[in-house]
Each structure stands twice: as structure tokens, then as C-alpha cells.
C-alpha positions as CSV (number, residue, x, y, z in Angstrom):
1,M,98.6,57.8,79.4
2,K,98.4,57.5,75.6
3,K,101.6,56.8,73.7
4,K,101.3,60.1,71.8
5,S,100.9,62.1,75.0
6,A,103.8,60.2,76.6
7,N,106.1,61.1,73.7
8,R,105.0,64.7,73.7
9,G,105.0,65.2,77.5
10,R,103.0,67.9,79.3
11,P,101.8,71.0,77.4
12,A,104.4,73.6,77.1
13,L,102.2,76.3,78.6
14,D,101.6,74.2,81.7
15,V,105.4,73.7,82.1
16,I,106.0,77.5,81.8
17,E,103.2,78.2,84.3
18,D,104.7,75.7,86.8
19,A,108.1,77.3,86.2
20,V,106.8,80.7,87.0
21,H,105.2,79.4,90.2
22,L,108.4,77.7,91.1
23,L,110.3,81.0,90.7
24,R,107.8,82.8,92.8
25,T,108.3,80.4,95.7
26,T,112.1,80.3,95.3
27,P,113.9,81.6,98.4
28,A,115.9,84.8,98.4
29,R,119.2,82.9,98.9
30,A,118.7,81.1,95.6
31,W,118.1,84.4,93.7
32,L,121.2,85.9,95.4
33,A,123.2,82.9,94.1
34,Y,122.0,83.4,90.6
35,Y,122.6,87.1,90.4
36,A,126.0,86.7,92.1
37,G,127.1,85.0,88.9
38,A,124.9,86.8,86.3
39,I,125.6,90.4,87.2
40,P,129.4,90.3,87.2
41,F,129.3,88.4,83.9
42,T,126.9,90.9,82.3
43,L,128.9,93.9,83.4
44,G,132.2,92.3,82.2
45,L,130.6,91.4,78.9
46,L,129.3,94.9,78.3
47,F,132.7,96.4,79.2
48,F,134.5,93.9,76.9
49,W,132.0,94.8,74.1
50,A,132.4,98.5,74.4
51,D,136.2,98.3,74.8
52,M,136.6,96.0,71.7
53,S,134.2,98.2,69.7
54,C,135.7,101.6,70.2
55,G,138.7,101.3,72.5
56,A,141.9,102.9,71.3
57,F,144.1,100.1,72.8
58,A,141.7,97.2,72.1
59,E,144.3,95.1,70.5
60,R,146.6,95.3,73.5
61,R,143.9,94.5,76.0
62,C,142.2,91.8,74.0
63,P,144.1,88.7,75.4
64,A,143.8,89.8,79.0
65,S,140.1,90.8,78.6
66,A,139.3,87.5,76.8
67,F,140.9,85.5,79.7
68,G,138.8,87.5,82.1
69,M,135.7,86.7,80.2
70,V,136.5,83.0,80.3
71,F,136.8,83.2,84.0
72,L,133.5,85.2,84.3
73,F,131.7,82.6,82.1
74,I,132.8,79.7,84.2
75,W,131.8,81.7,87.3
76,L,128.4,82.3,85.8
77,K,127.8,78.7,84.9
78,C,128.8,77.5,88.4
79,W,126.3,79.9,90.1
80,Q,123.6,78.9,87.6
81,A,124.2,75.3,88.6
82,V,123.8,76.2,92.2
83,F,120.5,78.1,91.4
84,A,119.2,75.1,89.4
85,S,120.1,72.7,92.3
86,S,118.0,74.9,94.6
87,L,115.1,74.7,92.2
88,R,115.3,70.9,91.9
89,A,115.6,70.6,95.7
90,A,112.4,72.7,96.0
91,L,110.6,70.4,93.5
92,G,111.7,67.3,95.4
93,A,110.7,68.8,98.8
94,S,114.2,68.1,100.1
95,S,117.4,70.0,100.8
96,A,120.1,70.8,98.2
97,G,122.7,69.1,100.3
98,K,125.8,70.4,101.9
99,W,128.3,72.4,99.8
100,T,131.6,70.8,100.8
101,L,134.9,71.6,99.3
102,S,135.0,68.4,97.2
103,R,131.5,69.1,95.8
104,V,132.4,72.7,94.9
105,L,135.6,71.4,93.1
106,R,133.5,68.8,91.2
107,L,131.0,71.5,90.2
108,I,133.8,73.8,88.8
109,F,135.4,70.8,87.0
110,V,132.2,69.6,85.3
111,Q,131.0,73.1,84.3
112,G,134.4,74.2,83.2
113,I,134.9,71.1,81.0
114,I,131.5,71.0,79.3
115,Q,130.1,74.5,79.2
116,P,132.8,76.3,77.2
117,S,132.0,74.2,74.1
118,R,128.5,75.8,74.3
119,L,130.0,79.0,72.8
120,F,131.0,77.2,69.6
121,V,128.4,74.5,69.2
122,L,125.3,76.6,69.8
123,P,125.9,79.1,66.9
124,V,126.6,76.2,64.5
125,A,123.4,74.4,65.7
126,A,121.5,77.6,65.2
127,I,122.7,78.0,61.6
128,A,121.8,74.4,60.9
129,T,118.4,75.1,62.7
130,I,117.3,71.5,63.2
131,P,119.6,70.3,65.9
132,F,119.4,73.6,67.8
133,G,116.6,72.5,70.2
134,W,118.4,69.3,71.2
135,V,121.8,71.1,71.7
136,L,120.2,73.9,73.8
137,A,118.3,71.4,75.9
138,F,121.6,69.4,76.4
139,Y,123.5,72.3,77.8
140,E,120.7,73.5,80.0
141,N,120.4,69.9,81.4
142,V,124.1,70.0,82.1
143,T,123.5,73.2,84.1
144,A,120.6,71.6,86.0
145,L,122.2,68.2,86.7
146,G,125.9,69.1,87.0
147,D,125.8,70.4,90.6
148,G,128.7,68.4,91.9
149,T,126.8,65.4,93.2
150,E,128.3,63.2,90.4
151,T,131.9,62.0,90.7
152,G,132.8,62.6,87.1
153,V,131.9,64.1,83.8
154,R,130.6,61.0,82.1
155,P,127.6,60.4,84.5
156,V,126.6,64.1,84.0
157,L,126.8,63.7,80.2
158,R,124.8,60.4,80.3
159,R,122.0,61.9,82.4
160,A,121.9,65.1,80.4
161,G,121.8,63.2,77.1
162,S,118.9,60.9,78.3
163,Q,116.9,64.0,79.4
164,T,117.6,65.7,76.0
165,R,116.1,62.8,74.0
166,L,112.9,63.0,76.2
167,W,109.8,64.8,74.9
168,P,111.3,66.5,71.9
169,Y,107.9,68.1,70.9
170,Q,107.6,69.7,74.3
171,N,111.2,70.9,74.1
172,H,110.7,72.7,70.8
173,M,107.4,74.2,71.8
174,L,109.1,75.6,74.9
175,I,111.8,77.1,72.8
176,A,109.3,78.7,70.5
177,L,107.3,80.2,73.4
178,L,110.4,81.4,75.3
179,S,111.6,83.0,72.0
180,L,108.4,85.0,71.9
181,V,108.8,86.0,75.5
182,A,112.4,87.0,74.8
183,V,111.3,89.3,71.9
184,V,108.7,91.0,74.2
185,L,111.3,91.5,77.0
186,W,113.8,92.9,74.6
187,L,111.3,95.4,73.2
188,N,110.5,96.5,76.8
189,A,114.2,96.9,77.6
190,F,114.7,98.8,74.4
191,I,111.9,101.2,75.1
192,A,112.9,101.7,78.7
193,V,116.6,102.4,77.9
194,L,115.6,104.7,75.1
195,T,113.1,106.8,77.2
196,L,115.0,106.9,80.5
197,P,117.6,109.5,79.4
198,Q,114.8,111.7,78.0
199,L,112.9,111.4,81.3
200,L,116.0,112.4,83.2
201,K,116.4,115.4,81.0
202,M,112.7,116.3,81.1
203,F,112.2,116.0,84.9
204,L,115.6,116.5,86.4
205,G,117.5,118.5,83.7
206,I,120.3,115.9,83.5
207,E,121.9,115.9,80.1
208,T,123.5,112.6,79.1
209,A,125.3,111.3,76.0
210,F,122.2,109.3,75.1
211,S,119.9,112.4,75.2
212,R,122.4,114.4,73.1
213,A,122.6,111.7,70.4
214,G,118.8,111.6,70.1
215,I,117.2,108.9,68.0
216,W,120.6,108.0,66.5
217,V,121.5,106.2,69.7
218,I,119.6,103.1,68.5
219,F,122.3,102.4,66.0
220,N,125.0,102.3,68.7
221,T,126.1,98.7,69.2
222,T,126.7,99.2,73.0
223,F,123.1,100.4,73.3
224,L,121.8,97.3,71.6
225,A,124.1,95.1,73.8
226,V,122.7,96.8,77.0
227,T,119.1,96.1,75.9
228,V,119.9,92.4,75.1
229,A,121.7,92.0,78.4
230,L,118.7,93.4,80.4
231,A,116.3,91.1,78.5
232,W,118.6,88.1,79.2
233,L,118.8,88.8,82.9
234,A,115.0,88.8,83.1
235,L,114.5,85.6,80.9
236,D,117.3,83.3,81.9
237,P,115.9,82.4,85.4
238,L,112.7,81.2,83.7
239,I,114.8,79.1,81.2
240,K,116.6,77.5,84.1
241,A,113.4,76.8,85.9
242,V,111.8,75.2,82.8
243,Y,114.7,72.8,82.2
244,A,115.0,72.0,86.0
245,L,111.3,70.9,85.8
246,R,112.0,68.8,82.7
247,C,114.9,67.1,84.4
248,F,112.9,66.5,87.6
249,H,109.9,65.0,85.8
250,G,112.1,63.0,83.4
251,E,114.0,61.3,86.2
252,A,110.9,60.9,88.2
253,R,109.7,58.3,85.7
254,K,112.3,56.0,87.1
255,D,112.7,56.9,90.8
256,G,109.1,58.2,91.4
257,A,110.3,61.4,93.1
258,D,107.1,63.3,92.1
259,L,104.9,60.6,93.7
260,L,107.0,60.7,96.9
261,V,106.6,64.5,97.0
262,E,102.8,64.1,96.7
263,L,102.7,61.4,99.4
264,S,104.8,63.6,101.8
265,L,102.4,66.5,101.2
266,I,99.4,64.2,101.9
267,R,101.0,62.9,105.0
268,A,101.8,66.4,106.2
269,A,98.3,67.5,105.5
270,G,96.8,64.4,107.3
271,R,98.6,65.0,110.6
272,P,96.3,68.0,111.6
273,L,93.3,65.9,110.6
274,A,94.4,63.0,112.8
275,V,95.0,65.3,115.8
276,A,91.6,66.9,115.3
277,A,89.9,63.4,115.1
278,L,91.6,62.3,118.4
279,V,90.5,65.5,120.1
280,L,86.9,65.0,118.9
281,L,86.9,61.4,120.1
282,A,88.3,62.5,123.5
283,L,85.6,65.2,123.8
284,F,82.7,63.0,122.7
285,P,81.9,61.6,126.1
286,L,81.9,65.1,127.6
287,S,79.6,66.4,124.9
288,A,77.2,63.4,125.3
289,R,77.1,63.9,129.1
290,S,76.4,67.7,128.7
291,A,73.7,67.0,126.1
292,A,72.0,64.5,128.5
293,A,72.1,67.1,131.3
294,T,70.6,69.6,129.0
295,N,67.7,67.4,127.8
296,A,66.9,66.4,131.4
297,P,63.9,68.5,132.8
298,P,65.0,71.0,135.5
299,A,64.1,70.3,139.0
300,A,62.4,73.6,139.7
301,S,61.6,75.8,136.8
302,R,59.1,78.7,136.5
303,T,57.2,79.3,133.3
304,P,57.5,82.9,132.1
305,P,54.4,85.0,132.4
306,A,52.2,85.2,129.3
307,A,52.1,88.5,127.4
308,T,48.9,90.4,127.4
309,P,47.0,91.2,124.1
310,A,47.8,94.9,124.5
311,Q,51.5,94.2,124.7
312,I,51.3,92.0,121.6
313,D,49.5,94.7,119.6
314,N,52.0,97.3,120.7
315,A,54.9,95.1,119.6
316,V,53.3,94.4,116.3
317,K,52.7,98.1,115.6
318,Q,56.3,99.0,116.5
319,T,57.6,96.2,114.2
320,L,55.4,97.3,111.3
321,Q,56.8,100.9,111.5
322,H,60.1,99.7,110.2
323,D,61.0,100.6,106.6
324,K,61.3,97.0,105.5
325,Y,57.6,96.4,106.3
326,A,56.2,99.8,105.2
327,W,56.0,99.0,101.5
328,R,53.6,96.1,102.2
329,L,50.8,98.4,103.6
330,P,48.5,100.2,101.2
331,R,48.5,104.0,101.2
332,E,44.7,104.4,101.2
333,K,44.3,102.4,104.3
334,I,47.0,104.4,106.1
335,A,45.3,107.6,105.2
336,K,41.9,106.3,106.5
337,D,43.5,105.1,109.8
338,D,45.2,108.4,110.5
339,D,42.0,110.5,110.5
340,S,38.5,109.8,109.4
341,A,37.7,113.5,108.6
342,P,39.0,114.8,105.3
343,K,42.0,117.1,105.5
344,G,43.2,119.8,103.2
345,W,46.7,119.8,101.6
346,L,48.0,122.6,103.8
347,R,46.9,121.0,107.0
348,T,48.3,117.6,105.8
349,F,51.6,119.4,105.0
350,M,51.8,121.1,108.4
351,D,50.8,117.9,110.3
352,G,53.6,116.1,108.5
353,I,56.1,118.8,109.6
354,G,54.9,118.6,113.1
355,N,55.2,114.9,113.2
356,T,58.7,115.1,111.8
357,L,59.8,117.7,114.4
358,S,58.2,115.6,117.2
359,S,60.0,112.5,116.0
360,W,63.3,114.4,116.0
361,A,62.6,115.7,119.5
362,R,61.8,112.2,120.7
363,A,65.0,111.0,119.2
364,V,67.0,113.8,120.8
365,G,65.3,113.0,124.2
366,H,66.1,109.3,123.7
367,W,69.8,110.2,123.1
368,I,69.9,112.5,126.1
369,S,68.4,109.8,128.3
370,S,70.8,107.2,127.0
371,I,73.8,109.6,127.8
372,I,72.4,110.1,131.3
373,D,71.9,106.4,131.8
374,W,75.5,105.8,130.7
375,F,76.8,108.4,133.2
376,N,74.6,106.8,135.9
377,R,76.0,103.4,135.2
378,H,79.7,104.4,135.1
379,F,79.8,107.3,137.7
380,M,77.1,106.4,140.2
381,S,77.3,103.6,142.7
382,R,74.9,100.8,141.7
383,H,74.1,99.9,145.2
384,K,73.8,102.0,148.3
385,A,76.2,101.3,151.1
386,A,75.0,98.8,153.6
387,Q,73.7,100.2,156.8
388,G,76.3,98.3,158.7
389,G,79.1,99.6,156.5
390,E,81.8,102.0,157.5
391,A,80.4,105.5,158.1
392,G,83.6,107.3,157.2
393,Q,84.1,105.9,153.7
394,F,84.2,108.6,151.0
395,D,81.8,108.3,148.0
396,W,84.1,108.5,145.0
397,S,81.3,107.8,142.5
398,G,79.6,111.1,143.4
399,A,82.7,113.1,142.8
400,L,83.3,111.4,139.5
401,R,79.8,112.0,138.4
402,L,80.1,115.7,139.3
403,F,83.4,116.0,137.4
404,A,81.8,114.4,134.4
405,Y,78.9,116.8,134.5
406,V,81.4,119.7,134.7
407,L,83.2,118.4,131.6
408,V,80.0,118.1,129.6
409,L,78.9,121.6,130.6
410,A,82.3,123.0,129.6
411,A,82.1,121.2,126.2
412,A,78.6,122.6,125.7
413,V,79.8,126.2,126.5
414,A,82.8,125.8,124.2
415,L,80.5,124.6,121.4
416,V,78.2,127.5,121.8
417,M,81.0,130.0,121.8
418,L,82.5,128.4,118.6
419,I,79.1,128.7,116.9
420,V,78.7,132.4,117.9
421,R,82.2,133.2,116.7
422,V,81.6,131.5,113.3
423,V,78.4,133.4,112.9
424,R,80.0,136.7,113.7
425,Q,82.9,136.2,111.4
426,G,80.8,134.9,108.6
427,W,81.7,132.2,106.1
428,R,83.4,134.6,103.7
429,R,87.0,133.6,102.9
430,A,89.6,136.3,102.7
431,E,90.8,136.9,99.2
432,A,94.1,135.4,98.6
433,I,96.8,138.0,97.7
434,R,98.5,136.9,94.5
435,A,102.2,137.4,94.9
436,E,104.2,138.3,91.8
437,V,107.6,136.8,91.5
438,I,110.1,139.6,90.9
439,P,113.2,138.0,89.3
440,A,116.5,139.1,90.8
441,R,118.6,141.1,88.5
442,P,121.9,139.1,87.9
443,D,125.3,140.7,87.9
444,L,126.5,140.5,84.3
445,N,130.1,141.0,85.4
446,D,129.9,137.6,87.1
447,E,131.2,134.8,84.9
448,N,128.8,132.3,86.6
449,V,125.7,134.0,85.2
450,T,123.8,131.6,82.9
451,A,121.0,132.3,80.4
452,A,118.5,130.2,82.5
453,Q,118.4,132.8,85.3
454,L,116.0,135.1,83.3
455,P,113.5,134.6,80.5
456,E,114.2,136.0,77.1
457,D,112.1,139.1,77.5
458,E,113.8,140.1,80.8
459,W,117.3,139.7,79.2
460,L,116.2,142.0,76.3
461,K,114.7,144.5,78.7
462,L,118.0,144.5,80.7
463,A,120.0,144.9,77.5
464,R,118.1,147.9,76.4
465,E,118.5,149.5,79.8
466,L,122.3,149.0,79.7
467,L,122.3,150.3,76.1
468,N,120.6,153.5,77.2
469,Q,123.1,153.9,80.0
470,G,125.9,153.6,77.5
471,D,127.4,150.3,78.8
472,L,127.8,148.6,75.4
473,R,129.8,145.7,76.6
474,L,127.3,144.5,79.2
475,A,124.5,145.2,76.8
476,L,126.1,142.9,74.3
477,R,126.4,140.2,76.9
478,A,122.7,140.6,77.8
479,F,121.7,140.3,74.1
480,Y,123.8,137.1,73.9
481,L,122.1,135.6,77.0
482,A,118.7,136.5,75.5
483,T,119.8,134.6,72.3
484,L,120.6,131.5,74.4
485,A,117.3,131.8,76.3
486,H,115.4,132.0,73.1
487,L,117.2,128.9,71.6
488,A,116.6,127.0,74.8
489,A,112.9,127.8,74.7
490,R,112.8,126.3,71.2
491,E,114.8,123.3,72.5
492,I,117.6,123.9,70.1
493,V,120.2,124.2,72.9
494,S,120.2,123.1,76.5
495,I,121.6,125.6,79.1
496,A,124.4,124.2,81.3
497,R,127.0,126.0,83.3
498,F,129.9,123.9,82.1
499,K,129.2,124.5,78.4
500,S,131.3,126.9,76.4
501,N,130.2,129.1,73.5
502,R,131.6,126.7,71.0
503,D,129.6,123.9,72.6
504,Y,126.5,125.9,72.0
505,E,127.5,126.6,68.5
506,S,128.1,122.9,67.8
507,E,124.7,122.1,69.4
508,V,123.0,124.7,67.1
509,N,124.7,123.3,64.0
510,R,123.6,119.8,65.0
511,R,120.0,120.5,65.9
512,A,119.2,123.2,63.3
513,R,120.5,121.5,60.2
514,G,117.5,122.7,58.2
515,S,118.0,126.4,58.9
516,A,121.2,127.7,57.4
517,E,120.3,131.3,58.1
518,L,119.9,130.6,61.9
519,R,123.2,128.8,62.0
520,A,125.0,131.6,60.2
521,A,123.5,134.3,62.4
522,F,124.3,132.5,65.6
523,S,127.9,131.8,64.6
524,A,128.4,135.5,63.7
525,N,127.0,136.5,67.1
526,V,129.2,134.0,69.0
527,S,132.3,135.3,67.2
528,S,131.3,138.9,67.9
529,F,130.6,138.1,71.6
530,D,133.9,136.2,72.1
531,R,135.9,139.1,70.5
532,A,134.2,141.7,72.7
533,W,134.0,139.8,76.0
534,Y,137.1,137.7,76.0
535,G,139.3,139.7,73.6
536,L,140.6,143.2,73.5
537,Y,138.2,144.5,70.8
538,D,136.1,147.6,71.7
539,V,132.4,147.4,71.5
540,T,130.9,150.0,69.2
541,A,127.3,150.9,68.5
542,D,127.5,149.4,65.0
543,A,128.6,146.1,66.5
544,V,125.7,146.1,68.9
545,A,123.3,147.0,66.1
546,Q,124.7,144.2,64.0
547,F,124.3,141.8,67.0
548,Q,120.7,142.9,67.4
549,S,120.0,142.4,63.7
550,N,121.4,138.8,63.9
551,L,119.2,138.2,67.0
552,E,116.1,139.2,65.1
553,R,117.1,136.9,62.2
554,I,117.4,134.0,64.7
555,R,114.0,134.8,66.3
556,S,112.3,134.9,62.9
557,C,113.8,131.6,61.6
């Protein structure tokens, strides 16, 4: 290997590709170990972020919450070390070792001593920019190497430091590529979290705080924290696999672990070949003996009778009738061979139809004879009973043959009856009767009636009927429900049973900022409806007329 290549290491894309392959072959227990640490830490961090951002008692809970986050961070790093240990064991084609109590305590001690400084050193290194690659590689190497196999902190620091100084160009290229992947994953998480509430509202009718906030939710810090956490959960296993590969190949320069793995694979692959070679050697004398017996001339063999010229000509003609040979024969010669006398086009056409029908008849006869032969083979005795056999033995094959013929006859009769019935009924389909959905008329005295039960036109029709009957109070409520149905059709409000009239008013003021006339008309109708329905005010014809006028203003806006 050239000195320049040795300093740079393998290409970064190859390392990422090997890391992806390593993650695909990682057993489920290793993934369970990783997410056993990552998911509690992520949920705790999001709760801490939301509580400290907008919690009323954030100052009181800050010390206890911070202590809990310290515990969750050490918990995370310990399980990440277990995950990285499984990856390194898979690379070395060996087991990760037994997790004894002493090893677990050493793991907690090493990760608890070294990893907390990561929270302070990494931001400073990122501001300084240049040492960030080495600092990040050092802490990831500590995660990969500090799995409790070392007896102290110093050996882990020494091993992690030596691997950090190795292949700096590869390390910085890996960080650049992983940063690009991180941006793509964050954008995917951002779009998914942004569109999921809208999909829930669109397909299931579930209204959430995100869908109410609309596009302004992107400025919520908790929303941004959720998207970053989702992107981190998807990317962090790849980062651990990349640095586990770097540590494995870096230490393999001294102990040759990668060569031992390849030799073990070659040895495992060579065992079936050796067994196959031994089996072939054992079977060689038997195959030679059978070949000698085959090559020896038979003691008494009869030569098959030679075919006659007529049989050969018939076989050649049958073979040439296949489609794969027909294109080789000239058309003029075929026409001359068929008939020497000239034929008219009508006679040629009729002869062609007759030949086609005769070929179909021969094919049907061949099928019938094949079916009869099949019945004879399976339902008739192949050999007659011997003359000296038992005279009283019952012939079961004849009975079975008779039963089979009865079944075939019954099937034929059923098929004929089915064809006759279809012909009599004809192929006309009955015209489908289009059913009209008649909406049920809701009881306006029921408090559980919502505007979503009828469309706007039905509510207006019901309101006019009640108005003609003189029931002004119910007519006013029908007009109000028609107003809500109209606003829901324009997606200005969303109908829900738990919402009050003031909730609808707030929703209209929020979503119809550009139409002051609509907001004023709806507020006036809400006040009028609340006074008439929930208060002691009498409903007059002038109040209903004013309500209808406001409704027309809302519909025209």
C-alpha cells in the first residue's frame, strides 16, 4: 500500500457502505439493546425541553429534571457501548463475551467518567471548527472501545486516542458525508411530522394542536426538537457502526484480526469442498466399474428393426407441418402440391374452411380418445383374471368404470342445461336501481345535534319549514347550523361535538383575518343565537330576519 493511501485509509464511501451492510446483518438483540437506551433518553429530553420552554413551574423542577437527564445520558451511553461491542464482535466473527457484574460495573464507570465531558467539549470544538473531527472521533471511539473489557479508564483513553490519530482524512470525509445524510434525514422527519397531522385531519377527521396551528407550527421549538430527535434516532446507529469499523480495522493493523476472520471464513468454506472431494474419491472405483460394465458388449442383444421408407417419409411430413419449419417452404410450391388444377378464390376459401373444421374435428376426436384411454387405464383391469383364479372374486374395476361414465354423463347433462338456461335468460343485465340517500331529519331540541349531520341546503330547507310553521326558536337554530355547515364547507371552521360557540367564533377570527365583514356578521349571529337559545330572550320575526341577513352576508364574503 502506498504511503499516501495508508495515511488516508479506505475511501469514506466504502466505509459507509460496509457500515450499512454491518447494520443489516446485526441481530435483533443488538438493536433492542441500542433502542433500550436511545428511546428513554429521547423521550426524557423532549419532555425536559418542553417543560423548560413553557412550563409554569420550570424553575422548581429544573434541578430534579437535570439530574434525571444526567442519569438518562449515562444510561444511553452504556447501551450504546453494548451495541458497539456487538458490532465489533460481528466484525471479528466472535462472541461479545459474557456480561458479568464486574464487567457491567466497569462499563458504567468508564462511560460515566468520560462521556459527560462530551456535552461541554464538543460545542467548544464545533465553535473552533478545526479540532471538531478529532474530538468527535475520540468520544465515538470511547463508546466503541469502552465496553468494560478494560480494567481502568487509562487503557480506554489510550486506545481511543491512538484510533483518533489514525486516518484523519478518512475521518473528516466521513463526518462530511454523515452531515449530509443528517440534513436529508432531518428534512424527511420535518416533512413527515408536518404532514402527519394534516393527513389525520383529512382522512380520519382528528383535529390536533398541530393542525389548528397550521404552518406556524414550524416556529415551535418543541416541533423542531421532535424532528431533530427523529433524525438522530435514524442516523446514530450508522455513526456507531462507522466508528466501530474504524476501531476494528485500526487495531487489526497490530493483531491481524481482519486476516484471522478471512482465514476462518476460508476454512469454513473449505470444509464442504473437502467432504465433497472425499465422497468423489470414494465413489470413483464404483463409477469406473459401472463404466466398464456399460462399455462391455452385451451377451445377447437384438438389433432394432430398420424403418421402412414409407415410415420415414411420413415422419418427415409430420415434422415439416410444425410452425417452426413452415416458414422455410415456398408458398408457390405448396400451392402446386395441393392441387394441379387451378382453383377459384371462392373454392379455395371454402376448402380452407373445410380443412380447418376437419382439423378441429380430428383434434376433438383425439381428445375424446385420450380421455377414453385414460379411463381405460385407471378404471379397467389391465389383465384378465387367470383361468385358474378364484371364480367368486368381484370385479371392482368394472364398477368404477361404470361410476366414472355416470359422472361424465351427469356433468355433460348439467353443462347442456346451463347453456340452455343462459340462452333463455339472455345476456342482458338487469338495470341497477339507484338508491337515493334520504337524510334523517334531526331533532333540533336535542343538544347533541351538530352541523355535520346535514348539508347547508338541507338546514336552510328545514329552517324555512319551521319558519312557516311559526317555530321561530327552532328556525333560528336551523339557520345557525346552516351557517356552521357553510363555514365548514369553506374550511373556515371544523365541526366537532365538544366545541362551543365561542370556540367557533375564535376559529373564524383566526382563519378569516382578511374578511372583517364575515367576522362581524358571524359574531353578531353567535350573540343572537346564544341570547335566544341559552338565554331568556324571545325570538321575534325581526331577529330571525336580521339573522338571515347576516347569513347572506357570510355566504357572499
